[in-house]
C-alpha positions as CSV (number, residue, x, y, z in Angstrom):
1,M,37.3,153.0,8.6
2,A,33.6,151.9,10.0
3,R,33.4,152.3,13.6
4,R,32.7,149.2,15.9
5,K,29.5,148.8,17.4
6,K,29.9,149.1,21.3
7,V,29.5,145.5,22.8
8,E,26.6,145.6,25.3
9,E,27.8,143.6,29.0
10,H,25.4,140.7,29.8
11,E,24.0,141.7,33.1
12,N,24.5,139.1,35.8
13,H,21.0,138.3,37.4
14,E,22.8,135.6,40.0
15,R,25.0,137.8,41.9
16,W,22.7,137.7,45.0
17,L,23.6,133.9,45.6
18,V,27.0,135.3,46.6
19,S,25.4,137.2,49.3
20,Y,23.3,134.8,50.4
21,A,25.8,132.2,50.6
22,D,28.1,134.9,52.5
23,F,24.8,135.6,55.0
24,I,24.2,131.5,55.5
25,T,27.9,130.9,56.2
26,L,27.7,133.8,58.9
27,L,24.4,132.4,60.4
28,F,26.0,129.0,60.8
29,A,29.0,130.1,62.3
30,F,26.6,132.2,64.7
31,F,24.9,129.1,65.7
32,V,27.7,126.9,66.0
33,V,29.4,129.7,68.8
34,M,26.2,129.5,70.6
35,Y,26.4,126.2,70.9
36,A,29.5,125.9,72.1
37,I,29.1,128.5,74.4
38,S,26.0,126.7,75.7
39,Q,28.5,123.6,76.2
40,V,30.8,125.2,78.5
41,N,31.8,123.4,81.6
42,E,31.7,125.3,84.9
43,G,34.2,123.6,86.6
44,K,36.7,123.7,83.8
45,Y,35.9,127.7,83.4
46,R,36.3,128.3,86.9
47,V,39.7,126.4,86.7
48,L,41.1,128.0,83.6
49,S,40.3,131.2,84.9
50,D,41.7,130.7,88.5
51,T,44.9,129.2,86.6
52,L,45.4,132.1,84.3
53,S,44.5,134.8,87.2
54,S,47.4,133.2,89.2
55,A,49.6,133.0,86.2
56,F,49.5,136.1,85.1
57,R,49.6,137.7,88.6
58,N,52.3,135.2,89.8
59,I,50.6,133.9,92.9
60,P,49.7,130.2,94.1
61,G,46.2,129.2,92.8
62,S,43.3,130.0,95.4
63,S,41.2,127.6,97.4
64,S,38.5,128.1,95.5
65,G,40.0,126.6,92.6
66,A,42.0,123.8,93.8
67,M,38.9,122.4,95.5
68,V,36.6,122.3,92.1
69,A,35.8,118.7,91.6
70,V,35.8,117.9,88.1
71,N,35.3,114.6,86.0
72,P,39.1,113.1,85.5
73,N,37.5,112.1,82.0
74,E,37.1,115.6,81.0
75,A,40.0,118.1,79.7
76,F,40.8,119.9,83.0
77,P,41.2,117.3,85.7
78,V,41.8,118.6,89.0
79,Q,43.3,117.1,92.1
80,I,41.8,118.0,95.2
81,A,44.2,118.8,98.2
82,P,43.7,116.2,101.0
83,R,43.0,118.4,104.4
84,R,46.0,117.5,106.8
85,P,45.3,117.2,110.6
86,V,46.7,119.4,112.5
87,V,49.3,118.1,114.8
88,N,48.6,118.9,118.5
89,P,51.3,118.3,120.6
90,K,49.4,118.0,123.8
91,Q,47.1,114.8,121.9
92,E,50.4,113.2,120.5
93,E,51.5,113.3,124.2
94,T,48.4,111.9,125.4
95,R,48.2,109.1,122.7
96,R,51.9,107.9,123.8
97,Q,51.0,107.7,127.4
98,N,47.7,105.9,126.8
99,R,50.0,103.5,124.4
100,D,52.6,102.8,127.2
101,K,49.8,102.5,129.6
102,M,48.1,99.9,127.4
103,R,51.5,98.2,127.2
104,N,52.0,98.0,130.7
105,I,48.5,96.3,131.4
106,A,49.1,93.8,129.0
107,Q,52.4,92.9,130.6
108,E,50.6,92.9,134.3
109,L,48.0,90.6,132.8
110,R,49.8,88.0,130.9
111,S,52.2,87.9,134.4
112,A,49.1,87.4,136.6
113,L,47.4,84.9,134.1
114,A,50.5,82.9,133.1
115,P,49.2,79.6,134.0
116,L,46.0,79.6,132.0
117,E,47.4,81.7,129.2
118,K,50.1,78.4,129.4
119,E,47.2,75.7,129.3
120,G,45.3,77.7,126.3
121,Q,42.1,78.8,128.4
122,V,43.3,82.5,128.3
123,R,44.2,84.6,125.4
124,I,45.4,88.3,125.7
125,T,45.6,90.4,122.7
126,E,46.9,93.9,122.3
127,T,46.0,95.8,119.4
128,A,45.5,99.5,118.5
129,N,42.3,99.4,120.0
130,G,43.3,98.4,123.7
131,V,44.1,95.0,125.3
132,T,41.2,92.1,125.1
133,I,41.6,88.9,127.7
134,E,39.6,85.9,126.5
135,I,38.6,83.4,129.2
136,A,37.1,79.9,128.4
137,A,33.7,79.9,129.8
138,S,35.0,76.3,131.5
139,V,37.2,78.1,134.0
140,L,34.9,80.5,134.9
141,F,31.3,78.6,134.7
142,A,29.8,75.1,135.4
143,P,27.9,74.2,131.8
144,G,24.2,76.3,131.3
145,D,25.1,77.9,134.6
146,A,26.2,81.8,135.1
147,R,27.4,81.8,138.8
148,L,31.8,81.9,138.9
149,D,32.9,79.1,140.1
150,V,35.1,79.3,143.2
151,G,38.7,78.6,141.6
152,A,37.7,81.5,138.9
153,V,37.1,84.0,141.4
154,R,41.1,84.3,142.5
155,A,42.1,84.6,138.7
156,L,39.3,87.4,138.3
157,V,40.1,89.3,141.4
158,S,43.4,89.7,140.1
159,V,42.6,91.2,136.8
160,A,40.4,93.3,138.8
161,Q,43.6,95.0,141.0
162,I,45.3,95.4,137.5
163,L,42.4,96.9,136.2
164,A,41.2,99.3,138.8
165,P,43.4,101.9,139.0
166,T,43.4,102.7,135.1
167,E,40.8,105.0,133.7
168,F,40.3,103.1,130.4
169,P,36.7,102.0,130.0
170,I,35.7,98.3,130.5
171,V,33.6,96.0,128.1
172,V,32.7,92.9,129.2
173,E,31.4,90.3,126.7
174,G,29.5,87.2,127.3
175,H,29.7,84.3,124.7
176,T,28.2,81.2,123.7
177,D,28.2,78.3,121.3
178,N,25.2,77.6,119.2
179,V,23.8,75.0,120.8
180,P,20.3,76.2,122.2
181,I,19.5,76.2,125.9
182,N,16.0,76.3,127.3
183,T,15.9,76.2,131.3
184,P,13.3,78.6,133.3
185,Q,16.3,80.6,134.2
186,F,17.9,81.2,131.0
187,P,15.3,80.9,128.2
188,S,18.1,81.2,125.1
189,N,21.8,82.0,124.8
190,W,21.3,85.6,125.1
191,E,20.5,85.5,128.7
192,L,23.0,83.0,129.6
193,S,25.5,85.3,127.6
194,G,24.5,88.4,129.5
195,A,24.1,86.8,132.9
196,R,27.6,85.8,132.5
197,A,29.3,89.0,131.7
198,S,27.3,90.6,134.6
199,S,28.6,88.3,136.9
200,V,32.4,88.9,136.0
201,V,31.2,92.6,136.3
202,R,29.9,92.3,139.8
203,L,33.1,90.8,141.2
204,F,34.7,93.2,139.2
205,I,32.6,96.0,141.4
206,D,33.4,94.2,144.5
207,A,37.1,94.4,143.5
208,G,37.5,97.9,143.8
209,V,36.9,98.6,139.7
210,S,35.0,101.6,139.3
211,A,31.5,100.6,138.0
212,G,31.0,103.8,136.1
213,K,33.5,102.7,133.5
214,M,32.4,99.2,132.6
215,T,29.7,97.9,130.6
216,A,28.0,94.1,130.4
217,T,26.5,92.5,127.3
218,G,25.9,89.3,125.9
219,Y,26.4,88.3,122.3
220,A,24.9,84.8,122.6
221,D,26.6,82.7,119.7
222,Q,26.4,85.5,117.1
223,R,30.1,86.3,117.4
224,P,32.2,83.2,116.8
225,V,35.9,82.8,116.8
226,A,35.9,79.2,115.5
227,G,33.2,76.6,113.9
228,N,30.6,75.4,115.9
229,D,31.0,71.8,113.9
230,S,33.3,70.3,116.1
231,V,33.4,70.1,120.1
232,E,36.8,72.3,120.1
233,G,35.5,75.1,118.0
234,R,32.1,75.2,120.2
235,Q,34.5,75.1,123.4
236,R,36.3,78.1,122.1
237,N,33.0,79.7,121.2
238,R,32.2,79.9,125.0
239,R,34.1,82.6,126.6
240,V,34.2,85.6,128.1
241,A,36.0,88.6,126.7
242,I,37.2,91.9,128.3
243,V,38.1,94.7,126.5
244,V,40.1,97.5,127.7
245,A,39.3,99.9,125.2
246,A,42.3,102.6,124.4
247,S,40.1,105.8,123.9
248,N,40.9,108.3,126.5
249,V,37.7,110.4,127.8
250,E,39.6,113.3,127.7
251,E,41.1,112.8,124.3
252,I,41.6,116.3,122.5
253,P,39.4,116.7,119.5
254,V,41.6,116.8,116.3
255,E,41.6,120.0,114.3
256,I,41.1,120.1,110.4
257,R,42.1,122.9,108.6
């Protein structure tokens, strides 16, 4: 029997393509990983690191992680814990005493100025910032004048006697309407409003109020409380406001932790 000839195997000259394709794939994966590393958000990384560390150690998150601000649209939003003011018993007691004093001042002023308040010539307002007494300018002054009328002195003296024993700062504000004034004594409403406030302050000092806690200021027509397009509105804007501020000069500062 004749022996068969051994068939020669055909040599594959394209096997290098397999290695080349593997190399290209690894190179692509390498660049993808490098790009991903370069895009790591530092804030998210710190939050994730802190959270994992806390979980494995069974301890609450550290303050460094809690205070990291992250964009809420990103994957790891973190809510910044607000700082809570430390309650100071002495400060709370001071505030309570001030509120009680302000309430008593408002009641005494309403009793002393009851007739004028009933006529609508006086408005007494009690707010969180203190007590404000608004007195119509027609009760205190003649038109275009800054000298106090004799009839207004008695009412202002009663107010001064109530405010004199208090330690609260007092601001006296003069206000006018928008009708211009041009006299040798008052070239504009600024001078008129300031002079009227100063007249009330001088009377308060003479009545026993400490000058060191008072301030006189004029606002002209810049702070109206009604429209200047009517007689009633202009009359409402011509006023003197006595503001008793609720802030205490010895108030203890708030501690923040």
